[in-house]
N, C-alpha and C positions, 0 to 999 in steps of 0.2 A: 833308374828314375831320377836319382840325384844329379847325375851328369846331364840329363835332359833338362832338368829344372835350372841348373846353373847356366846352361847354354841359352835358355830362354831369357833368363834374367840379364845375361850379358848382352843379348841382342836388343833388349829394351832400353839400353843406355847409350848415350853419345858423350864421349870425352872431349876435352878441349882439342886434343890432337886430331881425333877423328872428325870433329866439326871443321877445323881449319882445312883438313884434307879434302873436304867436299868442294872447295873452290876449284879443284882441278878436275872435278867430275865432268865428263863430256856429255852433252845433251844435243840431240838433233834439232836444228833450227831454234836454238836457245843457248844462252850463256849464263853462267853463275857469276854475278857481279861481285858478290862477297859472301863469305861464310864466317860468322863471328860467334864465339861462345859468350853468352850473356849470363852473368851470375844472377842469383835470386835478388829481386828488388822491384820497385815500381817501374812501370813503363809509361812514358808520356808520348802520346801520339802526335804526329806533326800537325800543324795548323790546317793543312790541306784536307785532313780527315773530316773536318767539320765540327760543329758544336756538339757537345755532349760526349765526345769520345775520351775525354780525360776526367769524367766524373768518377771513374774507378781508378784510383791510384794506389790501391793496396798492392803489396808485393805479389809478383808472379814467380813461378818456379824458374830455376836455372834452365836455359835452353840454348840450342844452336839456332841462330837466326840466319837464314839463307835468303839472299836477295837475288832474284832471277829476272832476266829480260828475255821474253819469248818473242821469236821473230818468224812466225809461220809464213809471212810474205815479206817482200823487200820494204813495204811501207809500214809494217807492223813493229810496234815496240811496246809489248805488254809487260808491265812491271808486276812482279809477284813477290810478296813477303811471306815466307814459310818459316814457321816455328816448330822445332823438334825438341820434345822434352829431353832434358839431360838424363833423367832417370824415370823409371816406372811408366814408360810408354804403355798405354792400354791396348795397343794394337789397332787403334781407330784413327781415322782422318776426318777432319771437319773443314770444309771450304765455306767461306762466308761471302755474302753478296754485297750489293751496293744500293745506293739511293739516287734518285734523280737521274742526271745524265752521267753519273759516275765521275771518272776523271781523276780519281784518287782512291787509294785503299781506305775504306771507310768503316770496315767491320771490326775495329780493334777491340771494342767491348766484348763481342762474341769470341774473339780470339783469346782474350785474357781468360774468359770463363772456360774455354775449351782446354787451354794449357793447364789450368789448375786441376782439371779433371783427367789429365793424362793424355789428352789428344795431341797428335800433330795437327797443325792448323794453318790455313793460308787464306790470303785475300789478294785481290788484284785491282788495278785502276782501270781495267778493260781496254787498255791500249792508248789512252790519251790523257792529257793533263791540262792545267790552266794555260800552259805555254801554247797549246793548240787553239786557244780561244774559249770563251765562255759557252755554256749550254751546248747547242748542237754544232757550233762552228768547226769543231774538229772534222766533221764530215764534209766540209766544203772542198770539193775536188779530190776527195779521198774515200773511195768506196770501200777499200780494204779496212780502213779504220772503223767504218760503220759496221762492217761485217764482224769485226772483232768485238765491238760494243754489243751487237745484236746477239751473238751466240758463240763465236769462236774463242773469245778470251777465257770464259769459264771452262770450256772443254780443254783448252790448252793448259790452263792452271791445274786442272785435275790430273791430266796425263803426266805433266812434268813433275808435279809435286809427289805423285805416287812413285815415280822413278827415283827421285832423290830420297824419299822415305825408305824405299827398298834398299838403296845403296847404304844409307846410314845405319839401318838396323838389321841388315842382312835378311830381311823378310818383308813381304808386301803387307800393306794394311789388310786386316781381316774384314773390316767394314769401313766404307767411305760414305760420309753424309754431307748434305748441303743445308745451309740455313740462311734465309734472306727474307726481306720484307720490301714492299713497293717495287722498285726496279729489281731488287733481290728476289722478290716473289716471281717476277717475270723470268728472271734467270733460272730459277728453280724449275718452273714449268717448261721452259725451253730445253733444259737439260733432259727432263723426262721424255720430251717429245723427240728431240734430235739425237741425243746421246744417252740412250737408256741404260748403258752399261757403266756410265761414269760414277753413279752414286747408288748405293743400296737403299738410301732413304733421303727424302727431301722435305724440308719445312719451307712452305711458301706462304708468306703472310701478305695480305692486302695487295695481291699481284697487279702490277701495271702491265699485265700481259697483252693488253690492247694499247700499247704505247701510241701507235699511229692514230687510231680512232679516238682514243681518249684526248690526246692533245688537239686533234682537229675539232672535236666537239667542244672542248673548253675554249679554244681560240674562237670558235664560231659564236659562242655566247658573247664574247667581247665584241666581235665584229657586228653581231646583231644589235648590241646596245649602242655601238657607235652610229649605226645606221638609223636607230630608233631611240633617240636620246630620252624620250619620255619614259621608256622602260628602265633605262639605266638609272635615271634620277629617282625612280620609284624605289629602287633597292635601298637607297640612302635612308628613306623614311619608314619603310615597312619591314625591314629584316627583323628587327626586334619584335615587332608585333607578330609576325609569322611564327618565329621560333617560340615565343611565349605562348601563343594560342595552341600550337600543336602539343607542346608539353603539358599545358593545362588539361587538355582533353585526353591525351594518350598515356600520360604518366599516372596510371590509376593508383599506384601505391605511394605516390609523392616521393620518389627516390631522387629526382633531379635528372632523370633520363628515361627514355622509352625502352622498356625491357624487350618488347616484341613488336617491331614495326609492322609485321604482317597483320597484327590485330588492331592497328591504328587506321580507322576509317574517317580521316579528317576531311571535312567538306569546306573548301575555301569560300563557299557562298555564305557561310556563317559569319565571316568577317568582311563581307563586301558591302559597299554602300553605293548609292546613285551619284553620278557626277553630273552636275548641271552644265548645260551648253556654254561653251566659252570659258569654263573654269580650268585654269592651267596649274592650280595648286596641287600639292600632294598632302595626303593625310597620314598621320602617325597612328590613327585609331581604326582605320579600315582600308580595304583595297577597292580600287576602281575595277570595273568589269574586266577590262583588258588585262589588268594585273592578276585577277582571279584566274583567267585562263593560262597566263604565263606560269603561275605557280603550280597549277594543275599539271602542266607539261613538265616543269622542273622536277616534280616529285612523281611524275607518271612514267610512261614507257621510255622516255628519253628522246634524244635527237634522231630524227629520221629524214631521209631524203624525200624529195617530192613524190617518188613512186612507192614510199612506205618502207624502204629498207632501213633497218636499225643501224645507226652509226655508233651510238654508245648509250647504255641504259641510264635511266634517270636515277635521282637520289631516293634514299629511304627516309621515311618520316622519322624524325629524331636526329637526323644529321643536320646540323644548323646551317641555314643559308647565310652566306657571308654578306657583309656590306661591300658591294662592288663599287669602287670609285669610277667615275665617268669623266672622260676627257677624250680628245680627238687624237691621242697618240695611238700607235698600233697596239695590238695585244702584247702582253709581256713576252720577251724573247724566250723565256723558259718553255712556254707553250708553242709560240709561233715559229720557232726554229724547225719544228717538225714539218711545217708547211714550206717555209721559205728556203731552208737549207736542205733538209733531207728530200723534200718533195721537188723543189724547183731549182736547187743549187744557185740561188740568187739572194745575196744578203740585202739587196735593195727591193726585193719583192714587196708590193704594197698590199695591205689587207683589203684595200678597196677593190682589188682585182679578183678577189677570191670568190668562186662560185661553188657551193657545196656539191651540187649535182654533177657539174662538169669536172671538177678538179679532184674530188676524193678518189674516183676510180683511177685517175692518172697517178696519184700518190701511192695508192695501194699497189699498182703494177710496178712502180719503181722501187719502193722500199717496204713493201708489205712483209718482207721476211723478218723485220724487227719484231713483229707481233708473234706471240706464242699462243695460238688459239686451237691447235690441232687436238681434238678430243680423243684420238686413238692412242692410248697408252698401253696397248697390248704387249709390246716388247718389253717395256719397263716392268709390267706385271709379270711377264714370263721370266724375267731375271730376278724375281723376288722383291722388286722395289716396292717401297711404301711411301705414300704421299700424304703429308699432313698440311692441310690448308686452314688458315684462319683469317678472319676479317672483322673489324669493329663496325657495329651497326651505326655508330656516330661519326664515321670517317667522312670528313667533308672535302677530302682531296681526291680519293678514288672511291666512287660509289660502291658500297658493299654489294649491290646487285650484280656487279661485274663478276665477283667471285662465285655467287650463286649461279649465275648464267653459265660460267665455264664448268663448274662442278656438275651441274645438271646435264650439260652437253656430253660430259664423259659418261655419265650413267646411261644416257640415251644411246650413245654410240656402243658401249660395251656391255650394257645390261647391269642388273643389280649386283652381279658378282664383282663388279668394279669396286664395291664398298670393302671388299677384302684387301684392296690395294690403296684406296683413296678415302680419306675422311675430311669433311669440312666442319669447322667449328665457328659459329657466328658469336660475336662477343658484344653483349648489350652495353651501351654507354661508353664504349672504347672508341677513341679517335683513330688517327692514322698510325698504325703499327703499335701504338701504346698510348697510355695517358687517358684522361677523361674521368668522369665520375663513376664509371662502371668498373667491373672486376677485371683489370687489365694485366694482372701479373699471374702467369701460369707457366708450368714447366713443360717444355716441348721436347727437348733433346732426350731426356730420360724416357719420355713416352715413346718417342720414335725408336730408341734403342730396344725397348721391351717388345715393341711391335715387330720390328725386323728380326731381332735376334732370338726372341722367345715366343713369337707368334701370339702375343697378348695384345689384341686389338683394343684401342681405346674406345670405351662407350661414353665416358664423360671425362672432362678435365676439371680438376679442382682449380678455382680461380679466386683471386682476392684483389681488393684495392688497398695498397699499403698505407694510403693517407687516411681513409675513412674507416678501415677495418672491415668493410663489407666483403662477404664471401658468397660465392654462388657456383653451382656446377655449370660448366659449358657443355652443351649437348651436341651430339652428332646430327648434322643436317639430315632430314628436315625437322627433327624434334626440337623442342624448345623447353626452357626451364619455366616451370609454373609454380607459383606460390601455393603451399598446401592449405593456406587459410588461417593458420594459427602460428604464434611464435614471432620472434623478431625477424623482420624482412631482411635484415642484414646478415642473417645466419644461413649458411648453405644447407644445413640440416632441415630447414623448413621449405626447401625447394626440391622439386623432382623433375626429371626429364620425361616428357610425354609428347604424344602427337599433338599438333597444333589444333586448338579448338577455335574455329572461326565464329 
């Protein structure tokens, strides 16, 4: 037994020499660019990783840092950063996701956390960088790079990272996990759908799993406003009124956010006034009739084609409507590149030419593979996989209804037994992936470990707001947290999860 223990301890360590030797390790359709032993100390992420990635500069453990370039096709160049703990590897692997259009390794905060916990951990740029152009420009004339972004890069990262881990420690990871939000949430769902053996557990937050339809819907809002300037101008004057009025009616406990949007039955008619003939002014104290209907649509079912097909669901009450600037420039490239580059391969494509009914089916046919909407997760479930989804009710970037819609499609496809494999937690007052006045800090990786490795399914998640001290249980969908009626509303002990009372 002592011999076996010593062998296991030896296998969980990587020396300087062993690390350097990894640079000679041969991988199919990939190359190791460097393998460097990094002593304990702070890690400063490159500027390309984006804001917030250097908020945590506390020391991380000594590790072997392996940089790889994955080349599944002649046009592919997928960069991967893999960290291997020098000591006390816990036998697990965590892959981290991206945000937006990716184009850089962005999950360094999660990688720091994982390394401190004894994980081997990796991130990828999904196969393009700023040198390939901003937003979706990397896909201009390069279908393979788009496929890498859509699904292949995460799969390749998982495969090649596991191979290097096995070489370094003389044993394969016992458990492999994925953690991502926004685009990372889409990547997680895509992995469960296309590559169900890649990960034993997946954390998918605020998933942009309808990348195509979401960007088309958000672009169309700008296009509609350009074509109908009276609507766009109205946002400038009424956004604060709308947000304030919804909060006044639906924040029953005066917490500064809507705890349960499904219980918010706001009627825009209550803030509507009559407009006199010929009046071209805008009011900050009430809505005109046409604005009333527009807001009802914004917070209603969502954008539909003329034959009633849903393009993308509408917003939830409590998710603040933004002040949308109006001018005659095209929609912002971050959104519009999905139409002009992915859809039409034309950087000069004009928003004036776009027709929702005619063009959305064409775009879906050409690049619909970017979206991760398949509700059939049976193979992932068969492999023992566990899926943890979460979404903030106050997310103004990706409507929280999108997560609800996908989760419920899984239950409808697979039956109630799917809850043994997938759970959704909606977070009151939380914005996009984090932040906001609600309880946005909660532990997901430990929860996923216990679920996958010990079969302890999460019924609730303890959550808190580190700024205000507010704490609250997050409930498995479709349950909701309800105040018991006594005690401090900021204390989780005074809340319980229960079926929604309409």
